[in-house]
Backbone as a ProteinNet text record, in pm:
[ID]
protein_1_A
[PRIMARY]
MIKTITKALLLGLTMSILTNTYASTDNPTDTPTDTDSPQTDSIVLGAGCFWGAEKRYQSIAGVITAISGYADGKNIEPTYKAITQPQNKYNPDNYAEVVKVVFDPKKVSLHHIIKNYFEGHDPTQLNRQGNDIGTQYRSTILYHSDAQKKIAEMLAQAYQQRLTKAGLALPKSIIRII
[TERTIARY]
1273	1150.2	1154.9	1269.8	1279.9	1287.5	1186.6	1181.8	1262.2	1232.3	1307.7	1322.6	1421.5	1446.8	1435.8	1356.2	1345.3	1373	1461.5	1493.4	1444.2	1393.8	1342.6	1391.1	1426.5	1469.9	1347.6	1331.4	1217.5	1268.7	1288.2	1332.1	1448	1548.1	1666.5	1662.3	1549.1	1537.1	1522.3	1605.7	1595.6	1530.6	1413.2	1343.4	1213.9	1156	1020.9	960.1	829.4	757.2	669.1	695.9	623.6	589.9	464.9	418.4	523.8	536	629.4	775.5	806.4	945.3	972.1	1095.2	1132.5	1282.8	1326.8	1469.8	1490.5	1601.1	1632.2	1781.2	1822.2	1965	2026	1941.2	1992.1	2046.5	2008.8	2049	2093.2	2206.7	2246.3	2275.1	2299.5	2327.1	2199.7	2085.6	1955.6	1940.9	2003	1986.4	1883.2	1819	1720.2	1781.6	1701.8	1745.1	1662.4	1686.1	1608.9	1461.1	1425.3	1284.2	1217.1	1293.9	1238.7	1234.9	1265	1277.5	1141.4	1140.3	1014.1	945.4	1016.8	959.1	886.2	889.2	823.7	720	635.5	538	536.5	475.1	465.9	337.7	293.9	179.1	206.3	150.9	170.9	39.5	45.6	-73.9	-60.2	-161.3	-167.3	-274.2	-233.6	-326.5	-303.1	-291	-260.7	-110.6	-68	74.7	147.3	255.5	320.3	400.1	443.6	531.7	460.1	339.3	264.8	224.2	183.7	145	264.5	381.3	502.5	529.4	522.3	546.9	443.9	317.9	212.7	235.8	270.9	293.7	418.3	522.6	644.4	619	515.7	488.4	412.8	370.2	297.4	397.4	376.5	462.8	453.4	568	572.7	604.1	593	632.1	783.6	848.5	994.8	1040.4	973.2	1005.7	885.2	879.8	778.9	853.6	840.3	920.5	830.4	843.4	763.3	812.5	718.9	753.2	631	636.4	528	490.6	361.7	315.3	184.9	143.8	12.1	-5.9	97.8	88.7	152	141.4	204	220.6	313.7	339.1	388.3	433.8	489.4	613.9	714	832.9	791.8	823.9	783	874.8	873.3	953.3	861.9	904.5	827.7	802.2	905.9	893.2	789.4	788	694.9	551.4	531.9	393.7	325.1	402.6	342.1	326.5	357.1	335	185.6	148.6	6.1	-73.9	-14.6	-88.6	-115.2	-47.3	-69.2	-158.1	-201	-278.4	-401.5	-471.3	-590.5	-573.9	-451.1	-420.9	-446.5	-537.4	-566.2	-448.4	-349.1	-230.1	-118.8	-141	-39.9	-12.4	106.9	143.7	82.1	53.9	5.5	123.2	116.9	213.1	173.6	268.1	239.1	347.7	317.2	414.2	417.9	536.8	554.7	577.7	484.1	491	541.1	660	718.5	699.6	642.1	606.7	632.8	639.2	654.2	514.8	458.8	321.9	306.3	416.7	408.6	387.1	415.5	403.2	287.2	245.6	133.4	60.9	-69.9	-148.5	-169.8	-188.8	-224.4	-358.7	-446.7	-576	-553.9	-462.8	-434.6	-377	-287.3	-225	-328.7	-415.3	-516.3	-622.8	-654.6	-747.7	-688.1	-558	-489	-494.9	-480	-488.2	-623.4	-732	-864.9	-889.6	-838.9	-861	-770.6	-661.9	-562	-580.6	-678.8	-703.8	-848.9	-889.1	-1025.8	-1027.9	-1048.2	-1046.2	-1166.6	-1264.6	-1380.2	-1350	-1238.6	-1198.7	-1126	-1195.7	-1138.9	-1022.6	-906.8	-786.9	-743.9	-754	-707.9	-706.6	-635.7	-641.3	-628.1	-736.7	-734.8	-695.8	-591.3	-545.3	-458.3	-416.3	-336.9	-433.2	-428.6	-524.4	-450.8	-498.7	-442.4	-447.8	-434	-443.1	-331.7	-219.7	-111.9	-149.5	-255.7	-299.9	-416.2	-444.2	-556.9	-531.6	-641.2	-635	-627.5	-536.6	-523.8	-459.7	-499.7	-437.3	-388.1	-257.6	-197.7	-147.9	-221.4	-190.8	-108.7	-47.4	29.8	-9.3	-114.8	-160.6	-311.3	-371.1	-515	-553.1	-465.6	-492.8	-499.4	-406.5	-409.4	-534.9	-570	-690.3	-813.4	-824.5	-940.4	-952.1	-840.8	-841.5	-877.9	-816.4	-844.8	-990.9	-1045.6	-1185	-1280.8	-1248.7	-1332.7	-1337	-1221.5	-1216.4	-1280.3	-1261.2	-1323.7	-1475.6	-1525.3	-1670	-1723.3	-1652.1	-1694.5	-1690.1	-1585.2	-1571.6	-1681.7	-1712.6	-1816.2	-1952.7	-1979.9	-2107.7	-2123.6	-2017.3	-2021.1	-2034.4	-1963.2	-1969.7	-2109.6	-2172.9	-2306.3	-2404.3	-2392.8	-2479.6	-2460.2	-2339.2	-2309.6	-2330.8	-2378	-2402	-2275.9	-2171.1	-2042.8	-2008.9	-1908.4	-1867.5	-1718.4	-1660.6	-1520.5	-1512.3	-1399.3	-1379.9	-1388.1	-1435.4	-1455.7	-1327	-1217.4	-1095.4	-989.4	-1027.5	-932.1	-837.6	-884.2	-805.4	-765.4	-631.9	-579.6	-456.2	-428.9	-308.2	-188.1	-74.7	47.7	125
4707.3	4762.5	4772.4	4795.6	4803.8	4661.9	4624.4	4488.6	4476.5	4562	4564.4	4708.5	4735.7	4872.6	4877.9	4970.1	4997.6	5145.1	5179.5	5320	5363	5483.5	5538.2	5681.2	5719.2	5856.3	5944.3	6040.9	6132.2	6273.3	6316.7	6453.4	6492.7	6408.2	6438.5	6384.2	6334.8	6278.3	6128.6	6051.2	5907.1	5852.5	5794.6	5728	5668.8	5579.9	5533.8	5481.2	5481.5	5429.5	5319	5196.1	5082.3	4984.6	4965.4	4870.9	4837.6	4922.6	4909.3	4918.2	4981.6	5000.7	5148.3	5185.3	5324.9	5334.1	5415	5438.6	5579.8	5637.6	5773.4	5785.3	5873.5	5895	5961.9	6019	6075.6	5966.8	5843.1	5731.2	5616.1	5631.5	5532.9	5393.9	5380.1	5247.6	5172.7	5238.2	5178	5131.5	5201.8	5171.7	5266.4	5227.3	5317	5451.6	5556.5	5691.3	5742.8	5866.5	5923.3	5934.1	5927.6	5931	5797.9	5696.1	5566.4	5545.7	5647.6	5632.3	5616.3	5560.9	5541.7	5673.6	5785.7	5915.3	5978.7	5916.7	5972.8	5874.4	5925.8	5843.3	5893.1	5817.7	5860.6	5807	5876.1	5832.9	5875	5801.8	5830.4	5882.3	6001.2	6068.3	6102.1	6069.3	6105.1	6210.8	6327.8	6440.7	6511.1	6433.4	6493	6507.5	6609.6	6633.5	6646.7	6570.3	6565.9	6688.9	6770.3	6883	6986.5	7024.9	7121.3	7062.7	6936	6869.1	6860.1	6825.7	6816	6949.6	7056.9	7189.9	7222.5	7188	7215.8	7137.9	7009	6929.1	6975.9	7015.3	7063.6	7188.7	7264.3	7388	7365.3	7243	7212.9	7197.5	7274	7262.7	7120.3	7058.7	6922.4	6819.5	6858.5	6768	6775.3	6661.5	6654.1	6661.3	6585.9	6588.6	6540.8	6582.8	6537.7	6507.9	6384.7	6339.7	6283.5	6337.7	6293.7	6160.7	6081.3	5952.5	5889.7	5758.8	5684.6	5566	5532.3	5417.3	5366.2	5249.6	5193.5	5158.2	5100.6	5054.7	4917.9	4861.4	4731.6	4711.7	4625.4	4585.8	4698.6	4808.1	4921.4	4965	5007.2	5064.4	5193.7	5210.2	5332.4	5450.7	5491.1	5605.8	5707	5830.4	5936	5898.7	5852.1	5818.5	5708.7	5607.2	5496	5532.9	5600.8	5627	5731.8	5814.7	5918.5	5875.9	5751.6	5701.4	5705.9	5742.5	5751.7	5625.2	5507.9	5383.5	5364.3	5441	5428.9	5538.5	5632.6	5747.2	5703.5	5601.8	5553	5408.2	5363.7	5227.5	5215.5	5128.2	5115.5	5061	5001.2	4951.1	5055.3	5173.6	5279.6	5323.5	5373.6	5427.8	5565.1	5598.4	5731.6	5818.2	5945.6	6041.8	6064.7	6043.1	6050.9	6128.2	6161.7	6224.2	6144.1	6098.8	6035.4	6148.5	6162.6	6268.1	6206.1	6246.7	6199.5	6311.4	6277	6380.6	6336	6433.8	6410.2	6416.8	6302.2	6302.6	6380.7	6418.4	6502.4	6648.7	6682.6	6821	6844.2	6741.1	6753.7	6618.9	6624.4	6500.9	6453.3	6323.6	6267.8	6325.3	6348.6	6411.9	6544.4	6627.4	6757.2	6739.3	6643.3	6620.4	6573.5	6480.2	6430	6536.1	6616.7	6728.3	6822.8	6851.2	6934.2	6868.4	6737.4	6661.6	6685.3	6668.7	6687.3	6832.1	6926.4	7067.4	7118.9	7048.4	7097	7054.3	6970	6928.3	6882.7	6846.3	6802.7	6653	6569.3	6424.7	6372.7	6457.5	6413	6407.6	6466.6	6461	6329.1	6230	6096.7	6099.4	6051.8	6040.2	6172.5	6278.8	6407.7	6508.8	6617.8	6739.4	6853.2	6923.2	7032.8	6984.4	7045.1	7008.6	6884	6833.5	6710.2	6592.3	6517	6408.3	6276.4	6173.3	6039.9	5970.8	5838.8	5762.5	5796.2	5849.6	5885.6	6004.2	6075.2	6191.6	6159	6030.7	5992.7	6029.4	6044.4	6072.6	5940.8	5934.3	5813.1	5843.8	5768.4	5770.9	5629.1	5612.5	5481.1	5472.4	5399.2	5387.2	5262.1	5255.6	5136.8	5079.8	5133.3	5079.1	5095.3	5015.9	5026.2	5163	5220.6	5353.4	5458.3	5451.9	5545.7	5525.3	5400.4	5370.2	5430.1	5414.7	5465.4	5617.7	5688.1	5834.2	5875.5	5810.5	5843.6	5819.1	5706.9	5676	5772.2	5810.2	5904.7	6040	6088.6	6217.3	6208.6	6097.6	6079.8	6079.4	6015.5	6012.5	6152.8	6228.2	6365.4	6451.7	6434.1	6509.2	6470	6339.5	6291.2	6349.5	6368.8	6428.2	6567.3	6644.2	6777.1	6766.7	6670.3	6652.2	6609.2	6523.5	6475.3	6591.8	6688.3	6806.3	6883.2	6872.9	6941	6849.9	6725.6	6632.2	6566.3	6559.5	6501.2	6379.8	6302.6	6183.9	6159.1	6100	6056.4	5926.9	5900.7	5771.2	5660.1	5543.4	5431.7	5381.1	5373.9	5311.7	5413	5525.4	5630.9	5591.5	5509.2	5471.2	5324.6	5302.5	5165.7	5144.1	5019	4986.1	4988	5033	5031.5	4904.9
2084.8	2032.2	1880.3	1823.5	1677.8	1623.8	1542.7	1490.4	1361.5	1267.1	1142.4	1100.6	1022.4	978.6	827.1	780.4	638	620	528.6	505.7	368.6	362.5	237.4	222.9	101.9	76.7	58.9	147.8	144.2	129	8	-17.4	73.3	84.3	164.1	305.8	352.3	486.1	470.9	535.7	525.7	650.6	633.9	743	691	765.2	736.8	865.3	869.6	984.2	928.8	967.3	912.3	1024.3	1052.4	1152.3	1258.5	1354.1	1465.6	1424.9	1313.7	1275.2	1256.3	1276.7	1260.6	1245.5	1154	1136.9	1086.6	1124.2	1082.5	1061.3	972.3	954	1076.2	1163.8	1288.2	1379.8	1355.7	1438.8	1349	1280	1179.4	1234.4	1363.6	1418.8	1453.1	1436.9	1463.6	1607.6	1700.4	1841.3	1899.7	2010.6	2069.8	2106	2093.1	2126.3	2242.5	2283.2	2392.7	2357.7	2229.2	2192.3	2221.9	2259.2	2294.2	2445.5	2522.9	2667.4	2733.7	2855.7	2926.7	2964.1	2959.3	2993.2	2875.6	2760	2642.6	2589.4	2504.4	2434.1	2289.8	2201.9	2062.7	2001.7	1897.5	1818	1674.7	1580.5	1438.8	1381.5	1320.5	1270.7	1122.8	1046.7	905.3	885.9	839.1	823.7	691.1	584.2	454.6	437.9	368.5	345.7	478.8	495.1	627.1	664.6	569.6	604.5	691.3	655.4	736.4	870.4	869.5	994.5	1089.1	1035.5	1117.9	1187.9	1113.7	1171.2	1279.8	1255.1	1352.1	1481.4	1471.1	1592.1	1667.2	1594.6	1659.7	1742.6	1709	1781.4	1912.2	1938.2	2061.6	2176.2	2283.6	2401.7	2456.4	2481.3	2531.8	2424.9	2297.3	2189.3	2175.6	2182.2	2174.5	2029.5	1944.2	1802.1	1721.6	1599	1503.7	1374.4	1326.9	1214.2	1104.3	984.5	870.4	815.7	766.1	706.9	643.4	623.1	560.3	648.6	652.5	730.1	672	720	690.9	544.1	484.3	347.1	332.8	215.3	189	38.5	4.2	-134.4	-224.3	-165.3	-239.2	-163.8	-234.4	-170	-99.1	29.3	101	69.8	-56.3	-99.3	-168.8	-168.2	-234	-380.4	-448.8	-590.8	-613	-527.6	-546.4	-511.1	-398	-357	-442.7	-513.1	-597.3	-743	-775.3	-911	-942.7	-1065	-1100.6	-1066.3	-1083.6	-1055.3	-905.7	-820.3	-676	-618.4	-701.5	-652.7	-572.3	-618.4	-547.8	-501.4	-490.7	-446.9	-296.4	-253.3	-110	-29.3	-96.2	-27.7	-19.2	-72.9	-71.5	71.7	94.1	225.1	244	368.6	403.5	444.8	411.1	464.8	610.2	700.7	843.8	916.5	1041.1	1129.6	1258.8	1296.5	1427	1526.6	1621.7	1722.1	1851.9	1894.6	2020.4	2121.5	2237.5	2333.7	2476.9	2566.1	2709.1	2770	2812	2864.7	2995.4	3058.4	3178.1	3140.5	3012.2	2966.6	2871.3	2800	2706.5	2701	2699.6	2696	2552.9	2540	2410.1	2365.5	2457.6	2428.9	2355.5	2405.3	2343	2201.9	2184.9	2053.2	1951.8	1992.3	1898.8	1871.9	1969.8	1948	1842.6	1853	1754.7	1616.7	1612.9	1487.7	1419.4	1494.1	1435.5	1394.8	1471.9	1440.9	1329.9	1300.3	1205.8	1061.4	1033.9	896	883.7	763.1	739.3	708.8	810.7	786.9	709.4	680.7	602.2	453.6	411.5	270.3	247.2	198.9	181	81.6	127.1	43.5	-19.8	57.6	7.8	121	95.8	175.8	77.1	53.2	-42.4	-180.7	-237.6	-372.2	-375.2	-258.1	-251.2	-254.4	-364.3	-384.7	-401.8	-332.9	-341.7	-206.7	-209.8	-85.1	13.2	-33.9	58.8	146.5	112.6	189.8	283.4	303.4	388.5	534.9	605.5	748.3	823.9	921.1	1000.1	1135.1	1234.2	1366.1	1389.8	1403.7	1423.5	1567.9	1648.1	1791.3	1818.3	1936.6	1973.2	2109	2169.9	2298.1	2310.2	2396.6	2419.5	2475.3	2558.8	2615.4	2504.7	2409.2	2296.3	2212.3	2188.6	2109.9	2176.9	2307.4	2381.9	2368	2383.3	2371	2228.4	2129.9	1989.4	1955.3	1999	1968.9	2039.3	2163.4	2236	2164.2	2122.3	2052.4	1914.3	1845	1713.5	1727.8	1831.8	1854.2	1883.4	1965.7	1996.6	1870.5	1791.1	1666.6	1568.9	1563	1471.8	1507	1635.4	1674.2	1612.7	1612.2	1550.6	1398.4	1339.9	1194.5	1150.7	1228.5	1194.7	1181.9	1270.7	1264.6	1134.1	1077.3	950.5	830.2	854.2	744.3	691.6	773.7	732.7	818.6	775.6	850.8	837.3	940.8	937	856.5	789.8	725.3	830.5	791.6	884.9	949.4	875.9	927.1	965.9	1022.6	1053.7	1169	1262.6	1379.2	1366.6	1363.2	1342.2	1427.8	1457.2	1532.5	1438.7	1490.5	1409.9	1442.1
[MASK]
++++++++++++++++++++++++++++++++++++++++++++++++++++++++++++++++++++++++++++++++++++++++++++++++++++++++++++++++++++++++++++++++++++++++++++++++++++++++++++++++++++++++++++++++++

């Protein structure tokens, strides 16, 4: 399942999430771990700054782990130093701060996790969350299966109906394949 491994130093945590890739210093041999088992599932969510989002997802019963990293970028080194350079603040190719949420689908549904995602931040703030401004803070749902895409799109549509009543809208490309 691991195609290529790219490692990035993230404030003392070494890992990155890049289009179907993942590596962590917890697994230096880059072999599959129990988080890759058939009894678990995972989704990658970008909801602004990853530290608060990681803590929020870890508190959900049934979530095995939530790990901060970078995804959905290109042509930039996926490191904190590179993505926070002034020239990358509004770069559409910049990586997003994301959290890979690994969960036991027998204990928590993807529906519940994505509902928490929408309720836990404001995805209508394009490329920002509060005082955190830049493309790395964009909202994104990175799915890896048609079933995940269907659930994400259904919840986004339901959420958008509520936003429309308030005169707001979700960004167009919030849901993408990883």
